[in-house]
N, C-alpha and C positions, 0 to 999 in steps of 0.2 A: 148567425155567425158569432162565434165566441172570440173574445180578445185572446191574444197569444199569452201563454203562461209567462210569469215573471222569470227573468234570467237569474241564475245563481250569482252570488257576490253582493257587493254593497249596492244599495239602491241610490237613486239620484239625490235624495234628500241628505243621505249620510255623506256624500262626497261634496256637497255645497259648502260654502263658507259659513261658519257659525256666526251668529250675531251675539250681542251682549246678553240677550235673554236666554241664550243657550240653544235656541232653535235654529235650524238650518235655514238660510235664506238665499236661494239661488239668484233672485233679483238683486239682493243686497250686494252680492259679489260683483255683479256687472256694474251696478251703479257706483260702487266704491272704486272699481278699477278705472271707470271713466273719469272720476274726479281727480285721480292721481296721475293719469297718463297725459302728458302734454300732447297738444294737437300736432299731427304730422304736417310737414310742409308739402305743399303741392309740388308735383314734379317740375312744373314750370318755374317755381320759386327756386328750387335747387339748381336747375340748369342755368337760370339767369344769374344767380348769386355766385356761381363758380364753386360752390361747395362740392366736396367729393364724398361719396358714400362708401362705406366699407362693407356693404352687403352686396353679394353677387348671387344670382339665382342660376344654378346649374341643373340641367335636366338630362337624364340618361334614359333613353327610350329602350324598351325591351323588344325583342323579336317575338314572333308567334311561338307559342308553346306547342308541344306534340299534339295535344288535343285539337288546337286551332288548325294545325297543318292537316291532320286527318280529316277534319270536317270541312276543309277547303274554305275556311272563313277568309274574308277580305282583309287586306291591310288597312288599318284605320289611321295609323300615325305615320307620317313621313317627315323626313328632315332633308335639309339641303347638304347632302354629303355626309361623311363620317363625323365631321365637326362643323357646326354652324351656329346660328343664333335664332333660327326660326323652326317652330314645330307646326305642321299643318295637320288638321284633323279632317278626315273624310267622313262627313255626316251621313252618307248613304245616298242612294239614288232619289229618294223622295224629299230630301232636304232642299231648302231654297238655296243655300250656299254652304261652302265649307268654312271652317274656322282656321285662323292662323294666329299664333302667339309668338311674341319675341321674348327672348331671355338673354342673359349675359353669355351663356354657353349652352349648346345643345349637342349631345353625343348620340349618334345613331346606334342601332343594335350591333353594327360592325365594330364599334369602339371596344377595345379590350381594357382590362383592369390597369395595365401599365400606362396606357394613354391617359386614363382618368387620373391616375396617381401623379404622373408627370405634369399635367396641365392644371390640376385643381388642388390636390393635397400638398404636393411638394412646395409650391410657393407659399402656402399658409404656414407650413412647418418652418421654412426658411425665415419668414417674417417673425415668427414666435421666437426662434432661436436668436435672431439678431437683436430683438428687443430684450431678451433675457440677458444677453451678454452686456448690454449697455447699462443695466441697473446695478 
């Protein structure tokens, strides 16, 4: 069995962070980023300390495409209504259990662009505009 041919474009060594010696060092970039990055607080520390985070994770699930509909493939992702906070993954009949994940906002395939804009983008833009006016 032959290894796959190399893909065109920059190779991995060329995209890694260069060191002082001029040679690329993929492990050097990981090590240097670890030393610069402060440790993250555990979720319990944030919840107990009353600190507020400004990061929200929003998920938009897509519906089945034409090929999936033609092939009568099963629905793998389900949500609790058009808008909720939980995504459930059906792992198939041979799986021991299904998976469920919580997010700040979850939109089903029935959600349209307007709904996403009104609930996700518009509040961010309003906050940016209000902060810009204060400066």
